[in-house]
The first five atom37 places (N, CA, C, CB, O) and aatype in JSON, in Angstrom:
{
  "aatype": [12, 11, 2, 19, 11, 9, 0, 9, 19, 7, 1, 8, 7, 13, 2, 10, 15, 3, 0, 7, 19, 7, 10, 18, 0, 11, 10, 11, 7, 10, 19, 10, 19, 4, 10, 11, 6, 1, 0, 13, 7, 0, 14, 2, 10, 18, 16, 19, 17, 1, 8, 6, 15, 7, 3, 6, 13, 1, 14, 3, 10, 9, 6, 1, 3, 3, 14, 0, 10, 9, 3, 19, 10, 6, 5, 17, 7, 6, 15, 0, 19, 3, 0, 14, 15, 0, 9, 11, 9, 19, 6, 19, 14, 6, 7, 16, 1, 17, 6, 19, 1, 1, 2, 13, 3, 2, 15, 6, 13, 19, 19, 3, 10, 3, 8, 19, 17, 6],
  "atom_mask": [
    [1, 1, 1, 1, 1],
    [1, 1, 1, 1, 1],
    [1, 1, 1, 1, 1],
    [1, 1, 1, 1, 1],
    [1, 1, 1, 1, 1],
    [1, 1, 1, 1, 1],
    [1, 1, 1, 1, 1],
    [1, 1, 1, 1, 1],
    [1, 1, 1, 1, 1],
    [1, 1, 1, 0, 1],
    [1, 1, 1, 1, 1],
    [1, 1, 1, 1, 1],
    [1, 1, 1, 0, 1],
    [1, 1, 1, 1, 1],
    [1, 1, 1, 1, 1],
    [1, 1, 1, 1, 1],
    [1, 1, 1, 1, 1],
    [1, 1, 1, 1, 1],
    [1, 1, 1, 1, 1],
    [1, 1, 1, 0, 1],
    [1, 1, 1, 1, 1],
    [1, 1, 1, 0, 1],
    [1, 1, 1, 1, 1],
    [1, 1, 1, 1, 1],
    [1, 1, 1, 1, 1],
    [1, 1, 1, 1, 1],
    [1, 1, 1, 1, 1],
    [1, 1, 1, 1, 1],
    [1, 1, 1, 0, 1],
    [1, 1, 1, 1, 1],
    [1, 1, 1, 1, 1],
    [1, 1, 1, 1, 1],
    [1, 1, 1, 1, 1],
    [1, 1, 1, 1, 1],
    [1, 1, 1, 1, 1],
    [1, 1, 1, 1, 1],
    [1, 1, 1, 1, 1],
    [1, 1, 1, 1, 1],
    [1, 1, 1, 1, 1],
    [1, 1, 1, 1, 1],
    [1, 1, 1, 0, 1],
    [1, 1, 1, 1, 1],
    [1, 1, 1, 1, 1],
    [1, 1, 1, 1, 1],
    [1, 1, 1, 1, 1],
    [1, 1, 1, 1, 1],
    [1, 1, 1, 1, 1],
    [1, 1, 1, 1, 1],
    [1, 1, 1, 1, 1],
    [1, 1, 1, 1, 1],
    [1, 1, 1, 1, 1],
    [1, 1, 1, 1, 1],
    [1, 1, 1, 1, 1],
    [1, 1, 1, 0, 1],
    [1, 1, 1, 1, 1],
    [1, 1, 1, 1, 1],
    [1, 1, 1, 1, 1],
    [1, 1, 1, 1, 1],
    [1, 1, 1, 1, 1],
    [1, 1, 1, 1, 1],
    [1, 1, 1, 1, 1],
    [1, 1, 1, 1, 1],
    [1, 1, 1, 1, 1],
    [1, 1, 1, 1, 1],
    [1, 1, 1, 1, 1],
    [1, 1, 1, 1, 1],
    [1, 1, 1, 1, 1],
    [1, 1, 1, 1, 1],
    [1, 1, 1, 1, 1],
    [1, 1, 1, 1, 1],
    [1, 1, 1, 1, 1],
    [1, 1, 1, 1, 1],
    [1, 1, 1, 1, 1],
    [1, 1, 1, 1, 1],
    [1, 1, 1, 1, 1],
    [1, 1, 1, 1, 1],
    [1, 1, 1, 0, 1],
    [1, 1, 1, 1, 1],
    [1, 1, 1, 1, 1],
    [1, 1, 1, 1, 1],
    [1, 1, 1, 1, 1],
    [1, 1, 1, 1, 1],
    [1, 1, 1, 1, 1],
    [1, 1, 1, 1, 1],
    [1, 1, 1, 1, 1],
    [1, 1, 1, 1, 1],
    [1, 1, 1, 1, 1],
    [1, 1, 1, 1, 1],
    [1, 1, 1, 1, 1],
    [1, 1, 1, 1, 1],
    [1, 1, 1, 1, 1],
    [1, 1, 1, 1, 1],
    [1, 1, 1, 1, 1],
    [1, 1, 1, 1, 1],
    [1, 1, 1, 0, 1],
    [1, 1, 1, 1, 1],
    [1, 1, 1, 1, 1],
    [1, 1, 1, 1, 1],
    [1, 1, 1, 1, 1],
    [1, 1, 1, 1, 1],
    [1, 1, 1, 1, 1],
    [1, 1, 1, 1, 1],
    [1, 1, 1, 1, 1],
    [1, 1, 1, 1, 1],
    [1, 1, 1, 1, 1],
    [1, 1, 1, 1, 1],
    [1, 1, 1, 1, 1],
    [1, 1, 1, 1, 1],
    [1, 1, 1, 1, 1],
    [1, 1, 1, 1, 1],
    [1, 1, 1, 1, 1],
    [1, 1, 1, 1, 1],
    [1, 1, 1, 1, 1],
    [1, 1, 1, 1, 1],
    [1, 1, 1, 1, 1],
    [1, 1, 1, 1, 1],
    [1, 1, 1, 1, 1],
    [1, 1, 1, 1, 1]
  ],
  "atom_positions": [
    [[-1.88, 18.21, 8.24], [-2.46, 16.95, 7.89], [-1.44, 15.85, 8.28], [-2.83, 16.91, 6.36], [-0.23, 16.02, 8.13]],
    [[-1.97, 14.74, 8.77], [-1.12, 13.6, 9.14], [-0.69, 12.79, 7.93], [-1.86, 12.71, 10.12], [-1.4, 12.71, 6.93]],
    [[0.49, 12.19, 8.04], [0.99, 11.37, 6.93], [0.91, 9.89, 7.29], [2.44, 11.75, 6.59], [0.87, 9.54, 8.47]],
    [[0.89, 9.03, 6.29], [0.9, 7.57, 6.47], [2.28, 7.08, 5.98], [-0.31, 6.86, 5.66], [2.76, 7.49, 4.92]],
    [[2.89, 6.23, 6.75], [4.18, 5.65, 6.37], [3.97, 4.37, 5.63], [5.07, 5.41, 7.6], [3.16, 3.53, 6.01]],
    [[4.72, 4.21, 4.54], [4.62, 3.0, 3.69], [6.02, 2.48, 3.45], [3.9, 3.29, 2.31], [6.92, 3.24, 3.12]],
    [[6.2, 1.15, 3.63], [7.51, 0.53, 3.42], [7.62, 0.06, 1.97], [7.73, -0.67, 4.41], [6.71, -0.57, 1.43]],
    [[8.78, 0.38, 1.36], [9.1, -0.11, 0.06], [10.56, -0.52, 0.08], [8.81, 0.93, -1.04], [11.29, -0.17, 1.01]],
    [[11.0, -1.26, -0.96], [12.4, -1.67, -1.09], [12.96, -1.19, -2.39], [12.54, -3.19, -0.97], [12.24, -0.99, -3.37]],
    [[14.28, -1.0, -2.4], [14.97, -0.5, -3.58], [15.39, -1.61, -4.52], [0.0, 0.0, 0.0], [15.65, -1.34, -5.69]],
    [[15.47, -2.86, -4.05], [15.94, -3.95, -4.91], [15.63, -5.29, -4.19], [17.49, -3.8, -5.23], [15.36, -5.31, -2.99]],
    [[15.69, -6.39, -4.94], [15.56, -7.75, -4.42], [14.16, -8.15, -3.97], [16.47, -7.91, -3.29], [14.0, -9.29, -3.54]],
    [[13.15, -7.3, -4.03], [11.84, -7.68, -3.59], [11.77, -7.56, -2.05], [0.0, 0.0, 0.0], [12.76, -7.27, -1.38]],
    [[10.62, -7.77, -1.54], [10.37, -7.53, -0.09], [10.12, -8.84, 0.61], [9.15, -6.57, 0.13], [9.19, -9.58, 0.27]],
    [[10.97, -9.14, 1.61], [10.72, -10.32, 2.45], [11.45, -10.13, 3.78], [11.19, -11.65, 1.74], [12.66, -9.87, 3.8]],
    [[10.71, -10.25, 4.9], [11.32, -10.09, 6.18], [12.24, -11.27, 6.51], [10.24, -9.93, 7.24], [12.03, -12.4, 6.08]],
    [[13.27, -10.97, 7.29], [14.13, -12.08, 7.81], [13.4, -12.8, 8.92], [15.53, -11.55, 8.34], [12.34, -12.35, 9.36]],
    [[13.97, -13.92, 9.38], [13.36, -14.64, 10.44], [13.23, -13.76, 11.71], [14.16, -15.9, 10.72], [12.2, -13.79, 12.38]],
    [[14.29, -12.98, 12.02], [14.25, -12.11, 13.17], [13.2, -11.03, 12.98], [15.6, -11.49, 13.42], [12.5, -10.67, 13.93]],
    [[13.08, -10.5, 11.74], [12.04, -9.49, 11.46], [10.63, -10.04, 11.64], [0.0, 0.0, 0.0], [9.75, -9.36, 12.18]],
    [[10.4, -11.28, 11.18], [9.07, -11.88, 11.33], [8.8, -12.1, 12.83], [8.97, -13.23, 10.52], [7.68, -11.89, 13.29]],
    [[9.84, -12.54, 13.59], [9.6, -12.79, 14.99], [9.25, -11.51, 15.74], [0.0, 0.0, 0.0], [8.38, -11.53, 16.6]],
    [[9.92, -10.39, 15.43], [9.6, -9.14, 16.05], [8.22, -8.65, 15.65], [10.64, -8.12, 15.71], [7.45, -8.18, 16.49]],
    [[7.92, -8.77, 14.37], [6.56, -8.37, 13.86], [5.49, -9.17, 14.6], [6.43, -8.61, 12.3], [4.52, -8.59, 15.09]],
    [[5.65, -10.5, 14.7], [4.69, -11.38, 15.36], [4.51, -10.93, 16.81], [5.15, -12.86, 15.3], [3.38, -10.89, 17.31]],
    [[5.6, -10.6, 17.49], [5.53, -10.17, 18.9], [4.71, -8.89, 19.0], [6.95, -9.95, 19.48], [3.82, -8.78, 19.84]],
    [[5.02, -7.92, 18.13], [4.28, -6.65, 18.18], [2.78, -6.8, 17.87], [4.9, -5.68, 17.21], [1.96, -6.04, 18.37]],
    [[2.45, -7.78, 17.02], [1.05, -7.99, 16.62], [0.32, -8.96, 17.59], [1.0, -8.54, 15.16], [-0.9, -9.12, 17.5]],
    [[1.07, -9.6, 18.49], [0.5, -10.59, 19.39], [0.17, -11.9, 18.68], [0.0, 0.0, 0.0], [-0.74, -12.61, 19.09]],
    [[0.91, -12.23, 17.62], [0.72, -13.46, 16.9], [1.6, -14.56, 17.44], [0.98, -13.25, 15.44], [2.74, -14.3, 17.83]],
    [[1.1, -15.78, 17.47], [1.89, -16.93, 17.81], [2.17, -17.66, 16.5], [1.17, -17.85, 18.87], [1.26, -18.2, 15.87]],
    [[3.43, -17.66, 16.11], [3.83, -18.27, 14.84], [4.88, -19.37, 15.11], [4.4, -17.18, 13.86], [5.69, -19.27, 16.03]],
    [[4.84, -20.4, 14.28], [5.83, -21.48, 14.33], [6.68, -21.37, 13.11], [5.17, -22.87, 14.42], [6.16, -21.23, 12.0]],
    [[7.99, -21.44, 13.29], [8.95, -21.37, 12.19], [9.42, -22.79, 11.84], [10.16, -20.46, 12.57], [10.0, -23.5, 12.66]],
    [[9.14, -23.18, 10.57], [9.5, -24.54, 10.12], [10.47, -24.41, 8.97], [8.24, -25.36, 9.69], [10.4, -23.45, 8.2]],
    [[11.36, -25.36, 8.83], [12.26, -25.47, 7.66], [11.72, -26.62, 6.81], [13.8, -25.71, 8.09], [11.6, -27.74, 7.29]],
    [[11.42, -26.32, 5.57], [10.81, -27.31, 4.68], [11.5, -27.29, 3.31], [9.29, -27.05, 4.53], [12.21, -26.34, 2.96]],
    [[11.28, -28.32, 2.58], [11.75, -28.39, 1.18], [10.6, -28.11, 0.25], [12.38, -29.79, 0.86], [9.47, -28.53, 0.51]],
    [[10.86, -27.42, -0.84], [9.83, -27.12, -1.84], [9.95, -28.07, -3.0], [9.94, -25.69, -2.33], [10.93, -28.02, -3.74]],
    [[8.97, -28.92, -3.16], [8.85, -29.78, -4.37], [10.16, -30.5, -4.7], [8.41, -28.94, -5.59], [10.61, -30.5, -5.84]],
    [[10.78, -31.12, -3.67], [11.99, -31.88, -3.88], [13.24, -31.03, -4.07], [0.0, 0.0, 0.0], [14.28, -31.57, -4.44]],
    [[13.19, -29.75, -3.85], [14.39, -28.91, -3.99], [15.37, -29.29, -2.9], [14.04, -27.39, -3.92], [14.97, -29.71, -1.81]],
    [[16.66, -29.15, -3.18], [17.72, -29.6, -2.19], [17.82, -28.69, -1.01], [19.1, -29.69, -2.85], [18.25, -29.14, 0.05]],
    [[17.45, -27.44, -1.13], [17.61, -26.49, -0.04], [16.35, -26.36, 0.8], [18.0, -25.14, -0.58], [15.23, -26.47, 0.3]],
    [[16.56, -26.12, 2.09], [15.43, -25.87, 2.98], [15.09, -24.39, 2.91], [15.74, -26.3, 4.44], [15.95, -23.55, 2.68]],
    [[13.82, -24.11, 3.12], [13.37, -22.71, 3.22], [12.49, -22.54, 4.41], [12.63, -22.28, 1.96], [11.95, -23.53, 4.92]],
    [[12.32, -21.36, 4.87], [11.56, -21.06, 6.07], [10.05, -20.94, 5.73], [12.08, -19.74, 6.73], [9.67, -20.26, 4.77]],
    [[9.26, -21.58, 6.49], [7.79, -21.44, 6.4], [7.27, -21.03, 7.78], [7.09, -22.78, 5.91], [7.58, -21.66, 8.79]],
    [[6.51, -20.01, 7.79], [5.9, -19.55, 9.07], [4.46, -20.01, 9.09], [5.97, -17.97, 9.23], [3.76, -19.87, 8.09]],
    [[4.02, -20.55, 10.18], [2.61, -21.03, 10.32], [2.01, -20.5, 11.63], [2.54, -22.61, 10.31], [2.67, -20.36, 12.66]],
    [[0.68, -20.2, 11.51], [-0.07, -19.88, 12.73], [-0.27, -21.17, 13.5], [-1.46, -19.19, 12.41], [-0.04, -22.26, 12.98]],
    [[-0.69, -21.02, 14.73], [-0.95, -22.22, 15.58], [-1.98, -23.18, 14.88], [-1.51, -21.76, 17.02], [-1.93, -24.4, 15.07]],
    [[-2.87, -22.6, 14.11], [-3.88, -23.41, 13.41], [-3.3, -24.25, 12.3], [-4.95, -22.53, 12.84], [-3.94, -25.17, 11.81]],
    [[-2.05, -23.92, 11.91], [-1.4, -24.64, 10.79], [-1.45, -23.84, 9.49], [0.0, 0.0, 0.0], [-0.78, -24.19, 8.51]],
    [[-2.25, -22.75, 9.47], [-2.33, -21.92, 8.23], [-0.99, -21.2, 8.04], [-3.52, -20.87, 8.31], [-0.35, -20.8, 9.01]],
    [[-0.58, -21.05, 6.8], [0.66, -20.39, 6.51], [0.52, -18.89, 6.72], [1.12, -20.7, 5.1], [-0.51, -18.29, 6.39]],
    [[1.59, -18.29, 7.28], [1.71, -16.84, 7.44], [2.69, -16.4, 6.41], [2.16, -16.43, 8.89], [3.82, -16.89, 6.41]],
    [[2.32, -15.5, 5.52], [3.17, -14.98, 4.44], [3.6, -13.6, 4.75], [2.46, -15.0, 3.1], [2.8, -12.68, 4.6]],
    [[4.88, -13.38, 5.2], [5.38, -12.04, 5.48], [5.33, -11.09, 4.32], [6.75, -12.13, 5.94], [5.19, -9.89, 4.5]],
    [[5.45, -11.65, 3.08], [5.41, -10.77, 1.92], [4.04, -10.18, 1.61], [5.88, -11.51, 0.74], [3.91, -9.3, 0.77]],
    [[3.0, -10.69, 2.33], [1.64, -10.17, 2.14], [1.24, -9.17, 3.23], [0.65, -11.31, 2.1], [0.09, -8.75, 3.26]],
    [[2.13, -8.8, 4.1], [1.83, -7.85, 5.16], [1.54, -6.52, 4.47], [3.0, -7.73, 6.21], [2.27, -6.13, 3.56]],
    [[0.5, -5.83, 4.88], [0.19, -4.5, 4.35], [1.36, -3.56, 4.6], [-1.1, -3.93, 4.97], [1.86, -3.46, 5.72]],
    [[1.78, -2.88, 3.57], [2.97, -2.05, 3.67], [2.84, -0.84, 4.6], [3.34, -1.57, 2.32], [3.85, -0.24, 4.99]],
    [[1.62, -0.48, 4.96], [1.44, 0.6, 5.9], [1.07, 0.13, 7.29], [0.41, 1.55, 5.41], [0.59, 0.92, 8.1]],
    [[1.27, -1.16, 7.58], [1.0, -1.74, 8.88], [1.97, -1.09, 9.89], [1.17, -3.32, 8.85], [3.19, -1.17, 9.74]],
    [[1.39, -0.45, 10.93], [2.26, 0.25, 11.9], [3.32, -0.71, 12.54], [1.38, 0.91, 13.02], [4.45, -0.3, 12.83]],
    [[2.94, -1.97, 12.75], [3.94, -2.9, 13.35], [5.09, -3.15, 12.37], [3.27, -4.26, 13.74], [6.25, -3.2, 12.78]],
    [[4.77, -3.3, 11.1], [5.82, -3.49, 10.08], [6.74, -2.26, 10.05], [5.19, -3.73, 8.66], [7.96, -2.41, 10.0]],
    [[6.19, -1.09, 10.07], [6.97, 0.12, 10.05], [7.88, 0.17, 11.28], [6.06, 1.35, 9.99], [9.05, 0.53, 11.16]],
    [[7.35, -0.18, 12.47], [8.16, -0.2, 13.69], [9.34, -1.2, 13.52], [7.28, -0.6, 14.94], [10.48, -0.87, 13.86]],
    [[9.06, -2.37, 13.02], [10.14, -3.36, 12.81], [11.23, -2.8, 11.9], [9.56, -4.67, 12.21], [12.42, -2.9, 12.2]],
    [[10.82, -2.21, 10.78], [11.8, -1.73, 9.84], [12.58, -0.5, 10.38], [11.11, -1.38, 8.51], [13.76, -0.31, 10.09]],
    [[11.88, 0.32, 11.17], [12.57, 1.47, 11.74], [13.54, 1.07, 12.86], [11.56, 2.47, 12.26], [14.6, 1.68, 13.03]],
    [[13.16, 0.03, 13.61], [14.04, -0.43, 14.72], [15.22, -1.28, 14.21], [13.23, -1.25, 15.74], [16.33, -1.14, 14.72]],
    [[14.99, -2.14, 13.23], [16.01, -3.12, 12.81], [16.65, -2.79, 11.48], [15.41, -4.48, 12.72], [17.71, -3.34, 11.18]],
    [[16.08, -1.92, 10.68], [16.67, -1.56, 9.41], [16.91, -2.74, 8.52], [0.0, 0.0, 0.0], [16.05, -3.61, 8.39]],
    [[18.09, -2.8, 7.88], [18.4, -3.86, 6.89], [18.37, -5.27, 7.51], [19.79, -3.6, 6.27], [18.09, -6.24, 6.8]],
    [[18.65, -5.39, 8.82], [18.62, -6.75, 9.45], [17.22, -7.33, 9.58], [19.25, -6.7, 10.83], [17.05, -8.5, 9.91]],
    [[16.2, -6.5, 9.31], [14.83, -6.98, 9.37], [14.36, -7.69, 8.06], [13.92, -5.82, 9.68], [13.27, -8.26, 8.0]],
    [[15.21, -7.62, 7.03], [14.85, -8.24, 5.78], [15.85, -9.3, 5.4], [14.75, -7.21, 4.69], [16.97, -9.33, 5.9]],
    [[15.42, -10.2, 4.48], [16.24, -11.32, 4.09], [17.51, -10.94, 3.33], [15.43, -12.24, 3.28], [18.58, -11.48, 3.62]],
    [[17.41, -10.06, 2.39], [18.54, -9.65, 1.58], [18.64, -8.15, 1.66], [18.39, -10.13, 0.11], [17.63, -7.46, 1.83]],
    [[19.85, -7.62, 1.54], [20.0, -6.17, 1.56], [19.07, -5.58, 0.5], [21.49, -5.75, 1.32], [19.21, -5.88, -0.69]],
    [[18.16, -4.77, 0.93], [17.08, -4.34, 0.03], [16.91, -2.81, -0.11], [15.8, -4.93, 0.51], [15.96, -2.35, -0.74]],
    [[17.8, -2.06, 0.46], [17.65, -0.6, 0.45], [16.23, -0.2, 0.86], [17.99, -0.02, -0.96], [15.5, 0.45, 0.11]],
    [[15.86, -0.6, 2.07], [14.52, -0.3, 2.59], [14.33, 1.22, 2.64], [14.31, -0.93, 4.04], [15.23, 1.98, 3.0]],
    [[13.11, 1.61, 2.24], [12.75, 3.02, 2.34], [11.34, 3.03, 3.01], [12.75, 3.77, 0.88], [10.51, 2.15, 2.8]],
    [[11.15, 4.06, 3.8], [9.83, 4.34, 4.3], [9.45, 5.7, 3.79], [9.76, 4.28, 5.84], [10.05, 6.71, 4.15]],
    [[8.44, 5.71, 2.93], [7.97, 6.93, 2.33], [6.68, 7.35, 3.05], [7.75, 6.76, 0.8], [6.0, 6.52, 3.64]],
    [[6.36, 8.63, 2.99], [5.2, 9.13, 3.62], [4.29, 9.81, 2.56], [5.59, 10.1, 4.73], [4.74, 10.56, 1.69]],
    [[2.98, 9.5, 2.7], [1.98, 10.13, 1.83], [0.92, 10.75, 2.78], [1.32, 9.06, 0.78], [0.75, 10.27, 3.9]],
    [[0.24, 11.79, 2.33], [-0.81, 12.37, 3.14], [-1.91, 11.35, 3.44], [-1.4, 13.58, 2.44], [-2.31, 10.59, 2.56]],
    [[-2.38, 11.34, 4.66], [-3.49, 10.47, 5.07], [-4.66, 10.72, 4.16], [-3.89, 10.73, 6.55], [-4.95, 11.86, 3.8]],
    [[-5.34, 9.65, 3.76], [-6.46, 9.75, 2.87], [-6.13, 9.56, 1.36], [0.0, 0.0, 0.0], [-7.02, 9.44, 0.52]],
    [[-4.8, 9.55, 1.06], [-4.38, 9.31, -0.3], [-4.64, 7.86, -0.67], [-2.9, 9.66, -0.47], [-4.33, 6.95, 0.1]],
    [[-5.18, 7.63, -1.81], [-5.34, 6.26, -2.34], [-4.03, 5.88, -3.05], [-6.58, 6.15, -3.34], [-3.65, 6.53, -4.02]],
    [[-3.34, 4.87, -2.58], [-2.02, 4.57, -3.06], [-1.89, 3.06, -3.27], [-0.96, 5.08, -2.07], [-2.7, 2.26, -2.81]],
    [[-0.81, 2.69, -4.0], [-0.43, 1.32, -4.08], [1.06, 1.23, -4.39], [-1.26, 0.59, -5.14], [1.64, 2.14, -4.98]],
    [[1.68, 0.11, -3.99], [3.08, -0.13, -4.25], [3.2, -0.83, -5.61], [3.74, -0.97, -3.1], [2.49, -1.81, -5.87]],
    [[4.08, -0.34, -6.44], [4.34, -0.95, -7.75], [5.83, -1.25, -7.88], [3.87, -0.04, -8.9], [6.66, -0.7, -7.16]],
    [[6.13, -2.13, -8.82], [7.52, -2.57, -9.05], [8.02, -2.12, -10.4], [7.62, -4.09, -8.93], [7.3, -2.14, -11.4]],
    [[9.32, -1.71, -10.4], [10.03, -1.46, -11.67], [10.56, -2.81, -12.21], [11.23, -0.41, -11.47], [10.46, -3.83, -11.53]],
    [[11.1, -2.79, -13.37], [11.67, -3.97, -14.04], [12.74, -4.66, -13.17], [12.3, -3.56, -15.4], [12.92, -5.87, -13.27]],
    [[13.44, -3.92, -12.31], [14.51, -4.44, -11.51], [14.05, -4.86, -10.09], [15.61, -3.41, -11.43], [14.87, -5.11, -9.21]],
    [[12.73, -4.92, -9.89], [12.11, -5.26, -8.6], [12.12, -4.16, -7.57], [12.79, -6.43, -8.03], [11.58, -4.33, -6.47]],
    [[12.74, -2.99, -7.91], [12.63, -1.89, -6.96], [11.18, -1.38, -6.96], [13.63, -0.74, -7.33], [10.45, -1.5, -7.95]],
    [[10.79, -0.82, -5.85], [9.4, -0.44, -5.68], [9.23, 1.09, -5.57], [8.84, -1.11, -4.43], [10.15, 1.84, -5.25]],
    [[8.03, 1.49, -5.86], [7.66, 2.9, -5.72], [6.18, 2.96, -5.37], [7.97, 3.7, -7.02], [5.44, 2.01, -5.61]],
    [[5.75, 4.11, -4.81], [4.39, 4.31, -4.38], [3.67, 5.23, -5.42], [4.35, 4.94, -2.94], [4.19, 6.27, -5.81]],
    [[2.52, 4.8, -5.83], [1.75, 5.56, -6.82], [0.52, 6.15, -6.12], [1.33, 4.65, -8.04], [-0.18, 5.46, -5.38]],
    [[0.27, 7.44, -6.38], [-0.99, 8.11, -5.96], [-2.02, 7.79, -7.0], [-0.82, 9.69, -5.8], [-1.91, 8.22, -8.14]],
    [[-3.03, 7.03, -6.61], [-4.06, 6.55, -7.58], [-5.04, 7.64, -8.02], [-4.85, 5.4, -6.98], [-5.82, 7.42, -8.95]],
    [[-5.03, 8.78, -7.39], [-5.95, 9.83, -7.74], [-5.38, 10.93, -8.61], [-6.47, 10.42, -6.53], [-6.09, 11.84, -9.02]],
    [[-4.09, 10.84, -8.9], [-3.44, 11.87, -9.73], [-2.62, 11.23, -10.83], [-2.54, 12.77, -8.86], [-1.86, 10.28, -10.6]],
    [[-2.77, 11.74, -12.0], [-1.96, 11.33, -13.15], [-1.49, 12.57, -13.85], [-2.76, 10.41, -14.13], [-2.28, 13.46, -14.17]],
    [[-0.18, 12.64, -14.1], [0.35, 13.74, -14.88], [1.02, 13.18, -16.11], [1.33, 14.58, -14.05], [1.78, 12.22, -16.03]],
    [[0.75, 13.77, -17.25], [1.38, 13.27, -18.47], [2.04, 14.44, -19.2], [0.33, 12.57, -19.4], [2.64, 14.24, -20.26]]
  ]
}
């Protein structure tokens, strides 16, 4: 049986670096614009990615089993994410209903939605 690869992080939450987003966009054939903006008067600039249409692109909302995301993480490792995150790629059997969940410390794990053991 074939497995599905799923990206999770061990700490700090999940967010691609600018270089990671650029590579992901290239693999997906997306044209994105990188802007530096201020949030609600905050002193620091932060990165905002936008499609050509002006709609915001949110790297944190990429499906964790997206093959392009998996390629980016396998090729670039830790440099593909904003903060050192202990990236892991776990595999589950194809057809498994799964979701990514977070622990209290923001580390993530994959849950099989069809099986519960108590």
